[in-house]
C-alpha positions in Angstrom: 41.0 235.2 -30.7 38.9 233.1 -28.3 37.7 234.4 -25.0 37.1 231.7 -22.4 33.9 232.1 -20.5 33.5 230.0 -17.4 30.0 229.0 -16.3 28.8 226.9 -13.4 26.3 224.3 -14.6 23.3 223.5 -12.6 25.2 220.5 -11.2 27.9 222.9 -9.9 30.6 221.8 -12.4 32.4 224.1 -14.7 31.0 223.9 -18.2 34.2 225.4 -19.8 32.3 226.9 -22.7 34.1 228.9 -25.3 32.9 232.3 -26.6 34.4 234.0 -29.7 35.3 237.6 -29.9 32.6 239.5 -31.8 32.2 243.1 -33.1 35.7 244.2 -32.2 35.0 244.0 -28.4 38.3 243.4 -26.6 36.9 242.9 -23.1 38.3 246.3 -22.0 36.2 249.1 -20.5 36.0 251.9 -23.1 36.3 254.4 -20.2 39.9 253.3 -19.7 41.0 255.0 -22.9 41.5 258.4 -21.1 43.4 257.3 -18.0 46.6 258.8 -19.2 45.1 262.1 -20.6 46.6 265.3 -19.4 45.5 269.0 -19.4 48.3 271.4 -20.2 48.0 275.2 -19.8 50.2 277.5 -21.9 50.5 281.0 -23.3 50.5 279.9 -26.9 50.7 276.9 -29.2 53.3 277.1 -32.0 53.4 274.3 -34.6 51.5 272.0 -32.3 53.9 272.6 -29.4 52.7 274.3 -26.2 54.9 277.3 -25.3 55.4 278.8 -21.8 53.5 276.0 -20.0 52.5 276.5 -16.4 49.6 276.8 -13.9 49.7 280.5 -13.1 48.8 283.2 -15.8 47.7 286.8 -16.1 44.1 287.6 -16.9 43.2 287.1 -20.5 43.6 284.3 -22.9 45.0 280.9 -21.8 45.6 278.2 -24.3 44.8 274.6 -23.2 46.1 271.4 -24.7 44.5 268.1 -24.0 46.8 265.2 -24.8 46.2 261.5 -24.5 48.4 258.4 -25.2 45.7 257.1 -27.6 43.3 258.8 -30.1 40.6 260.9 -28.4 37.9 258.9 -30.3 35.4 261.6 -30.3 34.4 264.3 -32.8 33.5 266.9 -30.2 34.6 267.9 -26.7 32.7 269.9 -24.0 34.7 272.0 -21.6 33.2 273.1 -18.3 35.0 275.8 -16.2 34.4 276.4 -12.5 35.9 279.0 -10.2 37.1 278.2 -6.7 35.0 279.7 -3.9 36.2 282.0 -1.2 37.8 280.2 1.8 36.9 276.7 0.5 38.6 273.9 -1.4 35.6 273.4 -3.7 34.9 275.0 -7.1 31.2 275.9 -6.8 31.1 278.9 -9.1 30.1 278.1 -12.7 32.0 280.2 -15.2 31.3 278.8 -18.7 30.8 275.7 -20.9 32.1 275.5 -24.4 31.8 272.9 -27.2 34.6 272.3 -29.6 34.9 270.1 -32.7 37.9 267.9 -32.5 39.6 265.3 -34.8 38.7 261.8 -33.4 41.8 260.1 -34.7 44.2 262.6 -33.1 45.5 262.2 -29.5 45.6 266.0 -29.0 43.2 268.9 -29.0 43.8 272.7 -28.5 41.5 275.5 -27.5 41.6 278.9 -25.9 39.8 280.1 -22.8 39.4 283.7 -21.8 39.6 284.1 -18.1 39.4 287.8 -17.1 38.9 287.5 -13.3 41.7 286.6 -10.9 41.2 283.3 -9.0 41.7 279.6 -9.2 39.8 277.6 -11.9 39.0 274.0 -12.6 38.8 273.1 -16.3 37.0 269.8 -17.0 37.0 268.2 -20.5 34.4 265.6 -21.7 34.0 263.6 -24.9 30.7 263.4 -26.9 29.4 260.7 -24.5 29.9 263.0 -21.5 32.8 260.8 -20.4 35.6 262.8 -18.7 38.7 263.0 -20.7 40.8 265.1 -18.3 40.7 268.0 -15.9 43.2 270.7 -14.9 43.6 273.5 -12.5 44.9 277.0 -13.4 45.4 280.2 -11.4 44.7 283.7 -12.9 46.5 286.6 -11.2 
């Protein structure tokens, strides 16, 4: 595969130089690999399938599935949880951070959060390089 690189020479003309593809670089931004990632909240996961999905749950354990259209390409994931503030649209109250080992070649990851207080929560998932994979919102009643 040849990538064409267009340069203006000092005389203002296009030099039309050719540049070969090296080190597997495809010209795509690696951050784009999570654009289709989703966060799914559920009561349980049975044989890799989320059961009773939704956005409102009772206090206690909530299972979370992160799913992407491509491999997650990271061996670990950091999850940050914030709670929505009173009479605001922001989530300023830090609740917890957790680190999980994940399989880099899989496009899914599962984990369990324990949320004992009622309220609205924002769950943000990051890969090893602190690049956001996905985020989701869940309400605990």
